[in-house]
Structures are given as structure tokens and as C-alpha cells.
MIDO-998924 format. One line per field, with one value per residue (C-alpha): residue in one letter; chain; y, z, x. Coordinates in steps of 0.1 Angstrom, whole numbers. Example, Ala and Ser with C-alpha at 12.3 -4.5 7.8 and 13.67 -1.06 7.14 Angstrom:
aa = a, s;
ch = A, A;
c2 = -45, -11;
c3 = 78, 71;
c1 = 123, 137;
END
This chain:
aa = m, l, r, g, r, r, r, p, r, a, r, l, i, a, c, a, d, t, l, g, t, v, t, s, p, a, t, p, g, i, v, d, p, r, r, a, n, v, i, l, v, a, m, a, v, s, t, f, l, f, v, l, v, e, g, l, p, s, g, l, l, t, l, m, a, p, d, l, d, t, t, t, s, r, i, g, l, l, v, t, g, y, a, l, v, v, l, v, a, t, v, p, l, a, m, a, t, k, r, v, p, r, r, w, v, l, s, a, t, v, l, l, a, a, v, g, t, l, w, a, g, l, a, d, g, y, g, s, i, m, a, a, r, l, v, t, a, l, a, q, a, l, f, w, v, a, v, i, p, g, t, a, g, l, f, p, p, r, v, r, g, r, v, m, a, r, l, a, l, g, n, s, i, a, p, v, l, g, l, p, a, g, t, w, l, a, e, h, t, s, w, r, t, t, f, w, v, v, s, a, l, s, m, v, i, f, v, v, v, l, v, l, f, p, t, v, r, p, s, e, g, g, a, s, r, a, p, f, p, s, r, r, r, l, v, t, q, l, v, t, t, a, l, v, v, t, g, a, f, g, l, i, t, f, v, t, q, l, l, q, d, v, s, g, y, a, r, a, d, m, p, w, l, l, s, i, q, g, a, a, g, v, v, g, a, i, v, v, g, r, f, l, d, r, h, s, w, g, s, l, t, t, a, i, v, v, v, t, v, a, q, v, l, l, f, a, l, a, p, n, h, l, v, a, i, v, g, i, a, l, f, g, g, a, f, a, t, i, p, p, a, l, s, h, r, v, m, l, v, s, p, g, s, t, d, m, g, v, a, v, s, s, a, i, f, n, l, g, i, a, a, g, s, g, l, g, a, a, l, t, a, a, v, g, v, r, w, v, p, l, a, g, a, v, l, t, a, l, a, l, a, v, n, i, w, e, h, r, t, n, p, p, f, p, a, a, r, q, a, v, e, e, a, l, a, p, t, a, a, a, e, a, a, e, a, e, a;
ch = A, A, A, A, A, A, A, A, A, A, A, A, A, A, A, A, A, A, A, A, A, A, A, A, A, A, A, A, A, A, A, A, A, A, A, A, A, A, A, A, A, A, A, A, A, A, A, A, A, A, A, A, A, A, A, A, A, A, A, A, A, A, A, A, A, A, A, A, A, A, A, A, A, A, A, A, A, A, A, A, A, A, A, A, A, A, A, A, A, A, A, A, A, A, A, A, A, A, A, A, A, A, A, A, A, A, A, A, A, A, A, A, A, A, A, A, A, A, A, A, A, A, A, A, A, A, A, A, A, A, A, A, A, A, A, A, A, A, A, A, A, A, A, A, A, A, A, A, A, A, A, A, A, A, A, A, A, A, A, A, A, A, A, A, A, A, A, A, A, A, A, A, A, A, A, A, A, A, A, A, A, A, A, A, A, A, A, A, A, A, A, A, A, A, A, A, A, A, A, A, A, A, A, A, A, A, A, A, A, A, A, A, A, A, A, A, A, A, A, A, A, A, A, A, A, A, A, A, A, A, A, A, A, A, A, A, A, A, A, A, A, A, A, A, A, A, A, A, A, A, A, A, A, A, A, A, A, A, A, A, A, A, A, A, A, A, A, A, A, A, A, A, A, A, A, A, A, A, A, A, A, A, A, A, A, A, A, A, A, A, A, A, A, A, A, A, A, A, A, A, A, A, A, A, A, A, A, A, A, A, A, A, A, A, A, A, A, A, A, A, A, A, A, A, A, A, A, A, A, A, A, A, A, A, A, A, A, A, A, A, A, A, A, A, A, A, A, A, A, A, A, A, A, A, A, A, A, A, A, A, A, A, A, A, A, A, A, A, A, A, A, A, A, A, A, A, A, A, A, A, A, A, A, A, A, A, A, A, A, A, A, A, A, A, A, A, A, A, A, A, A, A, A, A, A, A, A, A, A, A, A, A, A, A, A, A, A, A, A, A, A, A, A, A, A, A, A, A, A, A, A, A, A, A, A, A, A;
c2 = 117, 92, 102, 121, 82, 65, 87, 76, 43, 58, 70, 37, 24, 44, 39, 3, 8, 23, -8, -43, -53, -63, -101, -105, -137, -149, -152, -189, -209, -198, -228, -227, -226, -259, -275, -247, -253, -293, -286, -261, -292, -314, -294, -283, -322, -322, -296, -315, -352, -335, -314, -350, -369, -346, -350, -383, -396, -373, -392, -424, -421, -450, -474, -468, -466, -507, -521, -502, -516, -479, -453, -426, -398, -415, -414, -377, -373, -385, -350, -328, -343, -338, -300, -297, -312, -286, -258, -267, -276, -260, -222, -252, -270, -245, -227, -268, -266, -230, -236, -273, -266, -268, -296, -319, -302, -310, -341, -355, -341, -355, -388, -391, -382, -418, -436, -424, -424, -460, -469, -453, -482, -506, -499, -528, -506, -472, -464, -473, -450, -422, -427, -421, -397, -375, -385, -369, -339, -335, -335, -311, -287, -291, -285, -260, -238, -245, -252, -221, -200, -229, -232, -192, -194, -208, -180, -145, -121, -109, -144, -153, -143, -168, -187, -192, -189, -223, -245, -232, -247, -277, -268, -258, -289, -319, -315, -310, -340, -355, -363, -379, -397, -412, -423, -439, -457, -467, -476, -501, -512, -506, -480, -491, -487, -454, -447, -466, -448, -416, -429, -442, -406, -394, -413, -404, -370, -373, -385, -354, -331, -350, -354, -316, -293, -273, -275, -240, -226, -209, -181, -183, -190, -167, -157, -164, -126, -105, -74, -46, -61, -46, -65, -34, -48, -84, -81, -63, -91, -118, -99, -96, -136, -145, -122, -131, -175, -170, -152, -180, -210, -211, -208, -237, -258, -258, -248, -282, -277, -243, -256, -281, -268, -231, -235, -267, -287, -327, -342, -357, -323, -317, -333, -311, -280, -283, -293, -258, -240, -260, -257, -216, -226, -237, -205, -181, -197, -195, -164, -146, -156, -133, -104, -112, -103, -64, -60, -77, -51, -51, -90, -97, -69, -76, -110, -101, -79, -106, -133, -103, -99, -135, -141, -112, -126, -162, -145, -124, -145, -180, -199, -187, -218, -194, -168, -200, -213, -177, -173, -204, -201, -164, -173, -205, -185, -154, -183, -198, -162, -155, -180, -174, -139, -138, -157, -135, -104, -121, -130, -93, -80, -110, -94, -116, -155, -156, -192, -179, -153, -185, -205, -180, -177, -210, -215, -183, -198, -232, -213, -192, -227, -243, -204, -201, -240, -235, -198, -216, -248, -225, -200, -231, -246, -215, -190, -213, -223, -190, -168, -184, -164, -133, -133, -148, -116, -90, -105, -105, -65, -63, -76, -57, -26, -35, -42, -10, 6, -9, 4, 39, 36, 21, 32, 3, -17, -40, -26, 1, -26, -41, -6, -5, -40, -36, -4, -20, -46, -24, -1, -34, -48, -19, -11, -49, -41, -9, -25, -51, -28;
c3 = -186, -186, -165, -136, -134, -132, -105, -73, -83, -79, -47, -33, -45, -35, 4, -1, -11, 29, 45, 28, -11, -19, -21, -61, -64, -80, -48, -47, -26, -21, -41, -53, -24, -24, -22, 3, 28, 27, 40, 60, 80, 80, 93, 117, 130, 134, 160, 173, 176, 191, 218, 224, 227, 247, 274, 273, 303, 323, 315, 314, 343, 365, 333, 322, 352, 364, 328, 327, 365, 375, 398, 387, 394, 372, 346, 349, 346, 305, 304, 319, 298, 267, 273, 281, 253, 234, 249, 246, 207, 194, 183, 177, 150, 133, 127, 114, 92, 80, 48, 39, 16, 46, 29, 37, 74, 77, 68, 82, 116, 114, 104, 131, 154, 137, 149, 180, 189, 180, 197, 230, 224, 219, 249, 276, 299, 314, 297, 259, 265, 279, 247, 226, 242, 237, 200, 195, 214, 191, 161, 175, 186, 149, 136, 160, 141, 104, 105, 108, 87, 59, 60, 64, 33, 11, 18, 7, 26, 38, 56, 74, 106, 100, 89, 119, 141, 127, 133, 168, 170, 169, 200, 217, 206, 223, 258, 253, 227, 225, 257, 271, 238, 245, 280, 272, 244, 267, 295, 272, 255, 261, 270, 239, 217, 223, 210, 183, 168, 171, 155, 127, 120, 122, 91, 70, 77, 66, 30, 27, 36, 15, -21, -13, -2, -26, -23, -21, 1, 35, 22, -7, 9, 10, 47, 48, 59, 78, 56, 91, 103, 138, 163, 189, 186, 182, 217, 230, 216, 232, 270, 261, 257, 285, 309, 298, 294, 328, 338, 328, 333, 371, 368, 339, 361, 396, 382, 392, 425, 429, 416, 444, 475, 471, 452, 465, 439, 441, 420, 400, 388, 374, 338, 329, 346, 326, 292, 301, 294, 269, 245, 251, 243, 209, 204, 209, 183, 164, 171, 164, 130, 120, 135, 137, 99, 107, 145, 155, 180, 191, 195, 214, 239, 243, 250, 270, 295, 299, 310, 342, 344, 352, 369, 394, 390, 404, 428, 448, 438, 434, 464, 446, 427, 394, 392, 394, 361, 346, 355, 339, 309, 300, 311, 285, 260, 263, 266, 228, 211, 225, 211, 173, 183, 197, 163, 142, 152, 155, 116, 109, 130, 128, 115, 91, 87, 106, 107, 135, 154, 156, 167, 194, 204, 205, 231, 255, 249, 269, 292, 301, 305, 333, 348, 354, 365, 393, 402, 413, 425, 450, 458, 466, 491, 508, 504, 494, 459, 458, 453, 421, 401, 417, 407, 374, 371, 381, 356, 328, 338, 329, 292, 292, 300, 275, 246, 250, 250, 217, 200, 217, 204, 171, 140, 137, 106, 100, 90, 68, 47, 43, 26, 7, -6, -11, -28, -52, -59, -80, -95, -114, -126, -138, -157, -173, -185, -203, -214, -229, -247;
c1 = -96, -76, -50, -77, -92, -60, -45, -69, -50, -16, -24, -35, -9, 15, -3, 2, 39, 42, 22, 35, 32, 2, -1, -15, -33, -2, 15, 37, 15, -16, -37, -77, -101, -113, -80, -67, -101, -93, -59, -73, -95, -67, -45, -75, -79, -41, -37, -66, -50, -20, -32, -53, -25, 0, -32, -40, -23, -39, -75, -63, -38, -58, -61, -19, -5, -10, -6, 28, 35, 39, 24, -4, 23, 51, 26, 16, 49, 46, 25, 51, 80, 65, 56, 93, 102, 79, 93, 130, 131, 108, 131, 163, 139, 125, 160, 171, 139, 140, 148, 127, 96, 68, 56, 75, 80, 46, 40, 71, 59, 27, 40, 63, 33, 19, 47, 56, 15, 22, 50, 36, 4, 20, 55, 55, 76, 75, 110, 97, 64, 85, 106, 75, 60, 92, 95, 60, 72, 97, 70, 48, 73, 79, 42, 35, 63, 52, 10, 6, 22, 20, -20, -21, -2, -23, -53, -50, -37, -76, -90, -58, -72, -102, -76, -60, -94, -104, -70, -72, -110, -85, -72, -102, -124, -100, -105, -137, -149, -115, -105, -136, -142, -110, -109, -147, -133, -100, -125, -146, -117, -82, -56, -44, -67, -72, -36, -38, -64, -51, -17, -44, -63, -25, -15, -46, -37, -4, -17, -38, -7, 16, -9, -28, 5, 19, 57, 71, 102, 94, 110, 83, 53, 26, 25, 68, 68, 53, 36, 44, 78, 88, 113, 95, 61, 73, 91, 58, 35, 59, 59, 20, 17, 42, 17, -19, -6, 11, -25, -47, -29, -28, -71, -71, -46, -66, -99, -115, -101, -114, -149, -151, -129, -146, -183, -190, -191, -193, -166, -190, -197, -166, -173, -208, -189, -159, -181, -198, -165, -150, -180, -180, -143, -151, -179, -156, -134, -158, -165, -136, -131, -155, -136, -99, -89, -104, -100, -69, -58, -94, -103, -73, -77, -113, -103, -80, -103, -127, -102, -92, -130, -138, -108, -119, -155, -142, -122, -151, -181, -170, -192, -221, -223, -244, -218, -192, -207, -211, -171, -159, -185, -165, -130, -137, -153, -120, -93, -101, -95, -64, -40, -53, -54, -17, -9, -24, -4, 26, 22, 18, 49, 73, 111, 124, 108, 73, 82, 112, 86, 59, 84, 97, 60, 57, 77, 72, 38, 48, 72, 39, 19, 44, 49, 16, 9, 33, 21, -11, 6, 26, -3, -26, -2, 4, -24, -53, -67, -94, -64, -52, -78, -71, -29, -38, -61, -35, -11, -35, -47, -4, -7, -37, -13, 13, -13, -25, 7, 18, -13, -10, 24, 26, -6, -30, -23, -47, -78, -56, -42, -79, -86, -61, -66, -106, -104, -76, -96, -129, -105, -85, -115, -126, -92, -96, -130, -119, -87, -111, -133;
END
């Protein structure tokens, strides 16, 4: 009888061995849920602050330029230079710190960002603020490498997709709430005040990380190794990332020009139109957290399909005011789900350290941002902004094809792993009760 009862568990364990080791609650790095959730909130706020400080000069152009005795175009280069540093420095910094506990990496990057942002607020000239921005960009490059595996590793595997979706809320909220709030504060006080407030908030996050984050070597963390390592799958995922981000960022960069030149909206309409797009993104980031752990491939595929359809809709019917609103809302809501979905897939398949997989993925993502913006600029200059969403739709459709090919040529894994863990849980509980009896 006893042997018969244990046979299903033996089969499940054998199945688990083929899928990857089932993480136990004693895995290094996994902490008390309340502590983990406090850290998660702090890290989401930190992603919000990093995205905000990266884009602040674009919202404060006309305030910063006269104060620093320079032109608005040179202030715009503060954003370009920042992005280039993140692109170039991500992988080298990841390699240099691959043995450093994430507690120290994350606390150091947040502290460096606080110092760099404070420095930017105190800068007395263009050279000084450019240097401050480049220092902050170095912090951000390393932060993105550590924050995803570091934060996800605090939680059991079955909820890590939800964790990544909640981290992505910082990305989604920063353009919707952060940039308008920062601009409003700057207009009522000084552009420097906005930088100082961001710096102060970063210092608060630094204290939270230093006090609460566990000191665990990256190789021992709960999310340090992917459950389904596959170089082929990772390469496919990186190709998907490059295509979908390049395809989307042409429209993201030139959406205001499309709404004005093609849809016929006035410049004064841009704030509320962009708020609709941003609010849809926040909703998308919240909703995807409910599905990502059980349906990682389906979540990513659905998002790519909707982004493609939205761009086709904008190309074909953007002159219609209502259709334009529907198009940007669909686009904003769907694209906000793509970064956490891509990160989740990378965390599942990265061979070797997940830090390096995330680092390479982050670099490819930033390359896609630059390529998409450049493609949008070239198309706008050559044939007009209306063709930007069509070109983007072609690229995102190619990303969809690559994603489908990857799925069809490899067995699905997240659902199977989830089933094994859920099946083992009640069996283990029953055996424990039997042992106590």
C-alpha cells in the first residue's frame, strides 16, 4: 500500500528532473513574503526613477537650455548620450560584477544614481551635466542587469512572471505620471529641484536595499540559473527582441507627429492623448502579471499580435480621430506587456548565468530602441510619418513569425513545470501528515 501510494510521487519527481530541479523553500535568496514584497515595491520605484531621470531632459528642454547657456538640441543630446552608455556598458559591467552579491550591486547602482542625479541638479555648465548624466547611465546599465534576476530570486518560481510584470509597472508609470509631474515641479520651482527630488527618493531606495536585501552570491540566488537553459532558444528570443523593439520604437518616437500631421490633432491635444496611451500601458502591465507565469509564450505572442494590429490600424485609418485613439491605446497597452514577457522568457532559457542573459537582452533592447528611432526618422524624412507604423508592423510581424517558429520547434515548458510543482505540493503535504501520524 505504502509503495503504491509513493509511485505517483516518484514519477512526478522523475518528470521534474527532466524539466529542471524544483526549487524548494530553502533555496538561497528566497525570503519571507512580506520582506520580499517590500523589496519588490522598492525596486519598482527604482525602475520608475531610472526611467524618469533618463527622459527628464526631454521634458525640461526649454527650462534647462537658457539656464545652462546652451541650445535645446544640445540638451536633447543628454538623452542620446545616456542611451548610448547604457547600450555599450551593460554587458561589460555584467561580466565585471558577475560574482558580486546583488545586494551590493543594486545598492551601489542606486547610490551612484542618487549621486549622479544630485550632481546634475548642481551642474553649472553643459560639460558638468553631461558628465553627471553619463555616470548615472553607467549605474542604470548595471542596475538593469541585476534587478530582474535579483528581485525575481526572492520569490518562488511559480510567481516570478508576476514579479517581473510588477517591476515593469515602474517603466509604464514613469512616462505617464513621472515626466508630467517632474515637468510641473520644474515649471513651478526650478528644473534643478526635480533632479534633487529624484536624487532624494533614490537615497531612500538605497537604504531599503542595503537593509533588506539578502547577501547571496549570484551563483546561489534563487533565479541565478534558468530552469530550461538553451542557447538556441535564447538566440531566438534575442532575435524576437530586436525585431519587436525596432518595430515598435519608430511609432513610439514619432507618435506625436503622427497624431498631429496625419490624425489632425492640435499640439495642445498631445498631453491627454499620450496619457491615454500611457494609462493603457499601466493596465497592460498589471493584467499581464495574471497570466505570465502560466502562459509565458501566449502572453508574449498576444502582445506582439496586438502591437502589429494596432500599427496596421494606425497606418490605414489614422486620419480618423476615434480610430487614432483606439490605435494608440491598443499599442500602448500591448507594448507595455512586452518587456516583462521578454524578460520572463530570457530568465527561463538563459544558458549559464541569468545575469548575462539579461545583460545581453538589455543591450539588444537598447539597440532596438536606437534602430527603431533611426528607422522612424529616415521614413519620416523620406516618405512621411504615416509610413512609420506600417514599417513597424512588418517588423513586429516578423518577430511574431520567429516567436511562433521557436514555439513549434521546442516543447512548451512553463505550464508543464507549474503542473509538476503543484502536483508535488499536496503529495508532500500528505506524506508529512502521514509521517507525523
